[in-house]
C-alpha positions in Angstrom: -17.1 3.7 -18.7 -16.6 7.4 -18.2 -13.0 8.5 -17.8 -11.5 12.0 -17.5 -9.2 12.5 -20.5 -6.0 12.9 -18.4 -6.5 9.4 -17.0 -5.4 8.0 -20.3 -1.9 9.0 -19.3 -1.9 6.3 -16.7 -3.8 3.6 -18.5 -1.9 3.7 -21.8 0.9 1.3 -20.4 -1.7 -1.2 -19.2 -1.8 -4.4 -21.2 -3.5 -7.7 -20.7 -2.1 -10.9 -21.9 -3.6 -14.4 -22.1 -0.9 -16.0 -20.1 0.3 -19.6 -20.3 0.7 -20.3 -16.6 2.6 -22.9 -14.8 0.3 -25.9 -14.2 0.0 -25.1 -10.5 -0.5 -21.3 -11.0 -3.8 -19.7 -9.9 -3.7 -17.1 -12.7 -4.6 -17.1 -16.4 -4.1 -13.4 -17.2 -1.9 -10.4 -16.3 -2.1 -6.7 -16.7 0.7 -4.1 -16.2 0.8 -0.4 -15.4 3.9 1.4 -14.2 5.7 -0.6 -11.5 2.6 -2.8 -10.9 2.0 -6.2 -12.5 -1.4 -7.7 -11.7 -2.1 -11.4 -12.0 -5.7 -12.7 -12.1 -8.0 -15.3 -13.5 -11.6 -15.2 -14.9 -12.3 -18.8 -14.0 -12.9 -20.8 -10.9 -12.7 -20.0 -7.2 -10.3 -17.1 -7.6 -12.1 -15.4 -10.6 -12.7 -11.7 -10.7 -16.0 -10.4 -12.1 -15.9 -10.5 -15.9 -17.5 -7.0 -16.4 -15.5 -5.0 -19.0 -17.5 -1.8 -19.7 -14.8 -0.1 -21.7 -14.0 -3.2 -23.8 -10.2 -2.9 -23.2 -9.9 -6.6 -22.6 -9.2 -6.1 -18.8 -12.0 -6.7 -16.3 -13.2 -3.5 -14.6 -12.3 -5.0 -11.2 -8.6 -5.2 -12.3 -8.7 -1.7 -13.8 -10.1 -0.4 -10.6 -7.5 -2.1 -8.4 -4.8 -0.7 -10.7 -6.2 2.8 -10.5 -6.4 2.8 -6.7 -2.8 1.5 -6.5 -1.5 4.1 -8.9 -3.4 6.9 -7.1 -2.1 5.7 -3.7 1.5 5.5 -5.1 1.1 9.0 -6.5 -0.3 10.3 -3.2 2.5 8.8 -1.1 5.3 10.1 -3.4 4.1 13.5 -4.6 1.9 14.7 -1.7 3.7 13.1 1.3 7.2 13.1 -0.3 7.9 9.5 0.6 10.6 7.6 -1.2 9.1 4.8 -3.3 9.9 1.2 -2.2 12.0 0.4 -5.3 14.3 3.3 -4.6 15.3 2.0 -1.2 18.5 0.0 -0.9 16.6 -2.9 0.6 14.7 -3.4 -2.6 17.2 -2.1 -5.1 17.4 -5.5 -6.9 13.6 -5.6 -7.3 12.1 -4.4 -10.6 8.4 -4.2 -9.8 5.4 -4.9 -7.5 3.4 -8.0 -8.3 -0.3 -7.9 -7.3 -2.0 -11.3 -7.0 -5.8 -11.3 -7.0 -7.2 -14.4 -5.4 -10.0 -15.6 -3.2 -9.6 -15.0 0.6 -11.6 -17.0 3.1 -10.6 -14.5 5.7 -9.3 -10.9 5.3 -9.0 -8.9 2.1 -5.3 -8.5 1.5 -1.6 -9.2 2.4 1.7 -7.4 1.7 5.0 -9.1 1.9 8.3 -7.5 3.0 10.7 -10.0 1.3 11.4 -9.8 -2.4 10.4 -13.0 -4.2 11.0 -14.7 -7.6 8.5 -13.3 -10.2 5.4 -15.1 -11.0 5.9 -17.4 -14.0 4.0 -16.7 -17.2 4.8 -17.1 -20.9 6.8 -14.3 -22.4 8.2 -13.0 -19.1 11.5 -11.4 -19.7 12.7 -10.2 -16.3 14.3 -12.6 -13.8 14.7 -9.9 -11.2 13.0 -10.4 -7.8 9.7 -8.5 -7.2 7.7 -7.3 -4.2 4.4 -8.9 -3.7 0.9 -7.9 -2.6 -2.2 -10.1 -2.5 -5.7 -8.6 -3.0 -8.9 -10.6 -2.4 -10.9 -11.3 -5.6 -14.0 -10.1 -3.6 -12.5 -6.7 -3.0 -14.3 -3.9 -4.9 -11.9 -0.9 -4.8 -14.8 1.5 -5.3 -16.0 0.4 -1.8 -12.7 -0.8 -0.2 -9.4 0.8 0.6 -7.5 -2.5 0.6 -5.2 -1.8 -2.4 -4.0 1.5 -0.9 -3.6 0.0 2.6 -1.5 -3.0 1.4 0.7 -0.7 -0.8 1.4 1.5 2.2 2.7 -1.5 4.1 5.3 -2.0 1.3 6.4 1.6 1.9 6.6 0.9 5.6 8.7 -2.2 5.1 11.1 -0.3 2.8 11.8 2.3 5.5 12.2 0.1 8.6 12.2 -3.5 10.0 9.4 -2.9 12.5 6.2 -4.8 12.0 4.6 -4.5 15.4 0.9 -4.1 14.5 0.1 -0.8 16.2 2.8 0.7 14.0 2.0 -1.0 10.7 -1.7 -1.5 10.9 -2.6 1.6 12.9 -0.7 4.0 10.6 -2.0 2.2 7.4 -5.6 2.3 8.6 -5.3 6.0 9.3 -3.9 6.6 5.8 -7.0 5.0 4.3 -8.9 8.1 4.9 -8.2 9.9 1.6 -9.6 6.8 -0.3 -12.5 6.0 2.0 -16.1 6.4 0.9 -17.1 7.1 4.5 -17.5 10.9 5.1 -16.9 10.3 8.9 -13.8 8.2 9.0 -13.7 6.1 12.2 -10.9 7.2 14.5 -11.1 5.8 18.0 -9.6 7.5 21.1 -5.9 7.2 21.3 -4.0 5.7 24.1 -2.8 8.1 26.8 0.8 6.7 26.9 3.2 4.8 24.7 3.0 1.8 27.0 -0.7 1.3 26.1 0.1 0.8 22.4 1.5 -2.7 22.8 -1.2 -5.2 21.7 -3.1 -2.6 19.6 -3.5 -3.0 15.9 -5.9 -1.2 13.5 -7.4 0.7 16.4 -4.1 2.5 16.9 -5.1 4.8 14.0 -6.4 7.2 16.7 -2.9 7.4 18.1 -1.5 8.6 14.7 -4.5 11.0 14.1 -3.8 12.6 17.5 -0.1 12.7 17.0 -0.3 14.3 13.6 -2.6 17.0 15.0 0.1 17.9 17.5 2.9 17.9 15.0 1.4 19.7 12.0 2.2 23.3 11.7 -0.7 25.7 12.1 0.8 27.7 9.2 0.8 24.8 6.8 -2.3 25.1 4.6 -1.1 23.0 1.7 -3.9 21.5 -0.4 -3.8 18.4 -2.4 -2.7 18.9 -6.0 -5.5 19.1 -8.6 -3.8 16.1 -10.3 -5.7 13.9 -7.9 -8.8 14.5 -10.1 -7.4 12.3 -12.9 -7.8 9.1 -10.8 -11.3 7.7 -11.4 -12.8 4.3 -11.3 -14.5 2.4 -14.1 -17.9 3.9 -13.2 -16.5 7.4 -13.2 -16.4 7.9 -9.4 -13.4 9.5 -7.9 -10.6 7.5 -6.2 -9.9 10.3 -3.7 -13.0 10.8 -1.5 -11.4 12.9 1.3 -8.5 14.7 -0.4 -6.8 16.1 2.7 -3.0 16.4 2.7 -1.8 18.6 5.6 -2.8 16.2 8.4 -0.8 13.3 6.8 2.5 15.3 6.3 4.1 13.9 9.5 4.1 10.4 8.0 7.4 11.2 6.3 9.0 12.2 9.6 7.6 9.1 11.3 9.0 6.7 8.7 12.4 8.4 8.7 12.6 8.2 12.5 11.7 4.5 12.3 14.4 4.0 9.7 17.0 5.7 12.0 15.9 3.5 14.9 16.0 0.4 12.7 19.6 1.2 11.6 20.6 1.8 15.2 19.1 -1.4 16.5 20.6 -3.4 13.6 24.0 -2.2 14.6 23.4 -2.9 18.2 22.1 -6.4 17.5 24.8 -7.2 14.9 22.1 -7.7 12.2 22.0 -6.7 8.5 19.4 -4.1 7.9 16.5 -5.6 6.0 17.4 -9.1 7.1 15.9 -9.3 10.6 14.2 -12.6 11.5 10.4 -12.4 11.3 9.8 -12.9 15.0 12.1 -10.0 15.8 10.4 -7.7 13.3 7.1 -8.4 15.0 8.5 -8.3 18.5 7.0 -5.8 21.0 10.4 -5.3 22.6 10.9 -2.1 20.5 7.4 -0.6 21.1 8.4 1.9 23.8 11.5 3.1 22.0 9.7 3.3 18.6 6.8 5.2 20.1 9.2 7.6 21.8 11.0 8.2 18.6 7.7 9.1 16.8 6.4 11.3 19.5 9.4 13.5 20.2 9.0 17.2 19.2 
């Protein structure tokens, strides 16, 4: 495996343990890096490929998932100036983000908005709740943006209670572009009005692309930091394929506006922020108000 020297800074904390799982657990191993704790198995239906070119005791697939997660986390925090999930009051009692790698019959990943009890394994010391992401064992991060996409959902959930799909999936799909291997990232035409967003999902990425183009200052020529070059996969290929920054800067404003609206609606409905019932989070009743908040000058 070819790695740029500076990448070692990020992989030094990684460790793999032969876990002694609960009898009903899917996982036999774990690896940790920063706030991320990855659980996986090398046996059975949920197994990841066993290839380990660098001989570090962790399958390359797990290394690559960790690298994309850490790169995305770095990008969201340092280049977009987003507050990391664990720094938000909603998740203040959580001490990490668990990543469960397992087989998916449909789809490639899931992100959960409610903190859960940590996955059991021998030697675990923390009893604090954790945030959780699931990644399909079939996902090859060198070809897929699933880890970055699912991590961004956790950022969205930390900022606001809204889980209508045009907002969550459309924005997350648009933010896959820096990690996508496709030179021409697919952005469909955007709806002509906020009312047309209801019912949209991933295809709402065109809405965010068009909105960002209107809101980005023509004087902002900020380029991505050279630090992005330290993130490489096990085969030496770069994690960042389209290292644009300026076009994504409005994301911070959008999430902050969603947070303000969420706080306002919580007060109006007499609900605790971060404790909305799931049907209400997914409800389309806030679509028009949310869209108007995002699109105001």
